C-alpha positions as CSV (number, residue, x, y, z in Angstrom):
1,M,106.1,107.9,93.3
2,G,106.1,108.5,96.5
3,R,107.9,111.2,99.1
4,L,110.5,110.2,101.5
5,V,109.7,112.4,104.8
6,V,113.1,111.9,107.1
7,I,112.3,112.3,111.0
8,E,115.5,112.9,112.3
9,G,116.7,114.3,115.8
10,L,118.3,113.0,119.5
11,D,117.3,109.9,121.6
12,G,114.6,110.7,123.2
13,A,113.1,113.6,121.2
14,G,109.3,112.1,120.4
15,K,110.6,110.9,116.3
16,R,108.2,107.8,116.9
17,T,105.2,109.8,118.6
18,L,106.1,111.8,115.2
19,A,105.5,109.0,112.9
20,D,102.3,108.2,114.8
21,G,100.6,111.2,114.6
22,L,101.9,112.1,111.3
23,K,100.1,109.0,110.0
24,D,97.2,109.2,111.3
25,E,96.4,111.8,110.0
26,L,98.1,111.7,106.6
27,G,95.3,108.7,106.0
28,R,92.7,111.4,107.1
29,R,93.5,112.8,104.9
30,G,93.9,110.0,102.2
31,A,97.7,109.8,101.8
32,T,98.3,106.6,101.6
33,V,101.6,106.1,104.2
34,A,104.3,103.4,105.3
35,R,106.7,103.7,107.7
36,I,110.2,102.2,108.6
37,A,113.5,102.7,111.2
38,F,116.7,102.6,111.5
39,P,118.9,101.0,112.7
40,R,116.7,97.7,111.9
41,Y,117.7,96.1,115.2
42,D,116.3,93.0,114.5
43,H,115.4,92.8,111.0
44,D,119.9,93.2,109.7
45,V,123.4,91.7,110.7
46,H,124.9,94.5,110.6
47,A,122.1,97.2,112.8
48,E,122.3,93.4,115.7
49,L,126.3,93.7,116.0
50,A,125.9,97.5,116.5
51,R,123.5,97.0,119.1
52,D,125.7,94.4,120.0
53,A,129.0,97.5,119.9
54,L,126.4,99.7,121.9
55,Y,126.1,97.1,124.9
56,G,129.4,96.4,124.8
57,R,129.3,92.9,123.8
58,L,132.0,93.3,121.0
59,G,134.7,94.6,122.5
60,D,135.8,97.8,121.9
61,L,134.1,98.0,118.2
62,A,131.8,100.7,119.8
63,D,135.1,103.2,120.4
64,S,135.9,103.1,116.8
65,V,133.4,106.2,114.5
66,H,133.7,105.1,111.6
67,G,133.2,101.2,111.6
68,M,130.6,101.3,114.0
69,A,128.7,104.8,111.3
70,L,129.7,102.0,108.4
71,L,127.1,98.7,110.0
72,F,124.3,101.8,110.3
73,A,124.9,102.8,106.9
74,L,125.3,98.7,106.0
75,D,122.0,98.8,107.5
76,R,120.3,101.0,105.4
77,R,121.8,100.0,101.8
78,A,120.6,96.3,102.9
79,A,117.5,98.0,102.9
80,A,118.3,100.2,99.6
81,T,115.2,98.4,97.5
82,R,112.9,98.6,99.8
83,L,112.5,102.2,100.7
84,R,112.8,102.3,96.6
85,E,109.6,99.8,96.5
86,L,107.5,101.9,99.3
87,T,108.0,105.1,98.1
88,A,106.7,103.8,94.2
89,Q,103.7,102.2,96.6
90,H,103.2,105.2,98.8
91,D,102.2,108.7,99.1
92,V,104.4,109.0,101.5
93,L,107.3,107.4,103.8
94,L,108.4,107.5,106.6
95,C,111.7,106.8,107.5
96,D,112.6,106.9,111.8
97,R,116.1,108.0,111.6
98,Y,118.0,108.0,108.1
99,V,121.7,109.2,106.9
100,A,121.8,112.8,108.9
101,S,121.3,110.1,112.0
102,N,125.1,109.5,111.0
103,A,126.2,112.6,110.4
104,A,125.0,113.8,113.6
105,Y,126.2,111.3,115.3
106,G,129.3,111.2,114.0
107,A,130.8,114.3,113.8
108,A,129.7,115.0,116.9
109,R,131.8,111.7,118.4
110,L,134.6,112.6,117.1
111,H,134.1,116.5,118.1
112,Q,133.3,118.1,114.5
113,D,130.9,120.4,113.7
114,A,128.4,119.5,110.3
115,T,131.2,121.4,108.0
116,G,133.8,118.9,109.1
117,D,135.7,115.5,107.4
118,F,133.1,112.7,108.5
119,V,129.7,114.7,107.7
120,G,131.3,114.8,104.5
121,W,132.1,111.1,104.0
122,V,129.0,110.2,105.9
123,R,127.2,111.3,102.9
124,E,130.2,110.3,99.8
125,L,129.4,107.4,101.6
126,E,125.6,106.0,102.0
127,I,124.4,108.5,98.8
128,D,127.5,108.2,96.3
129,R,129.0,105.2,97.0
130,F,125.9,102.9,98.3
131,G,123.7,105.1,95.9
132,L,120.3,105.4,99.0
133,P,117.6,107.6,98.4
134,V,117.6,111.0,99.1
135,P,115.0,112.3,101.3
136,D,112.2,115.1,99.6
137,V,112.5,116.5,103.6
138,Q,114.0,116.0,106.7
139,L,111.9,117.2,110.4
140,L,114.2,118.1,112.8
141,L,112.5,117.5,116.3
142,R,113.9,120.0,117.8
143,V,113.6,119.5,122.1
144,P,115.9,120.7,124.6
145,V,118.3,117.9,126.0
146,A,117.5,117.6,129.5
147,L,114.1,116.8,128.3
148,A,115.2,114.3,125.6
149,A,117.4,112.8,127.9
150,S,114.7,112.5,130.5
151,R,112.1,110.5,128.2
152,A,114.2,108.3,127.3
153,A,115.8,107.4,131.0
154,G,111.7,107.4,131.3
155,R,111.8,104.9,128.6
156,A,113.6,102.7,129.7
157,G,113.3,102.6,133.6
158,T,109.7,101.4,131.8
159,D,110.2,99.0,129.1
160,P,113.2,96.9,129.5
161,T,113.9,96.1,125.7
162,R,114.4,99.9,125.2
163,A,117.5,100.1,127.9
164,Q,119.9,103.5,127.2
165,D,123.5,101.9,125.0
166,A,126.2,103.9,125.3
167,F,125.3,107.3,122.8
168,E,122.2,107.3,124.4
169,S,123.0,107.7,128.2
170,D,126.4,110.0,126.8
171,G,124.4,113.7,127.4
172,G,127.4,115.8,126.3
173,L,127.3,113.2,122.9
174,Q,123.6,114.6,122.9
175,A,124.5,118.0,123.2
176,R,126.4,118.2,120.6
177,C,124.8,115.8,118.3
178,A,122.0,118.6,118.6
179,A,124.0,121.1,118.2
180,V,125.9,119.1,114.9
181,Y,121.8,119.0,113.9
182,D,120.9,122.4,114.4
183,H,123.4,123.2,111.3
184,L,122.6,120.0,109.2
185,A,119.4,122.0,109.1
186,T,120.6,125.6,109.3
187,W,122.8,124.2,105.3
188,S,120.4,122.7,103.7
189,W,122.0,119.4,104.1
190,L,121.3,116.6,102.2
191,A,118.0,118.2,101.3
192,P,115.5,120.5,102.8
193,W,114.5,120.7,106.7
194,V,111.6,121.3,108.1
195,E,112.6,122.7,112.3
196,L,109.7,121.5,114.5
197,N,109.4,121.8,118.6
198,A,108.3,119.4,121.0
199,T,104.7,121.0,121.0
200,A,104.5,120.7,117.5
201,L,101.2,119.5,116.1
202,A,100.6,116.5,113.7
203,A,98.0,118.3,112.1
204,E,100.3,121.5,111.6
205,V,103.6,119.6,109.9
206,V,101.2,118.4,107.4
207,D,100.4,121.5,106.0
208,Q,103.8,122.3,106.2
209,L,104.6,119.8,104.0
210,A,101.2,120.1,101.7
211,A,102.8,123.9,101.5
212,G,106.4,123.0,100.4
């Protein structure tokens, strides 16, 4: 059975770039690696509906913190069997966003911290009720909020398919979300966390994973 390694962080933190580097480095060391990213906007109807809501195409649905979180959770529930297959077939499954994203963004929207009711609700929903696999380790890619926002805006300016949604364009939400992520990592919420900065090298991260 392989390891489920989750990469978390703000929009624009560089999660995809880190995943690319980790896949290459792990492969160089002889490990088999699979990847998955959430939300699966082009593969699951729940994620598709969440995207429509974030771009204002489903009335006031995006105003419901629990409603949006449920859609994101249902996307992962639909992928649960695939997650187990990939971890059984590979040494490492790299997951770009997972349950902690739901906890962090929802808590931030409600102005709660990691001890609030919402974080507990997400865990009960996704892990206890939906039975999603628990990660082996969660990587928190920590970058300054302003830098992440600049990257997200730049990405939207050059790639018309990645226009900023309601969450990405809300600077206050991103700042509060970063604080919740920090608390989740400090308290080892759901699984152990490794905190990384924007200059983290893939080889160094793989060394940390091996040591853990």
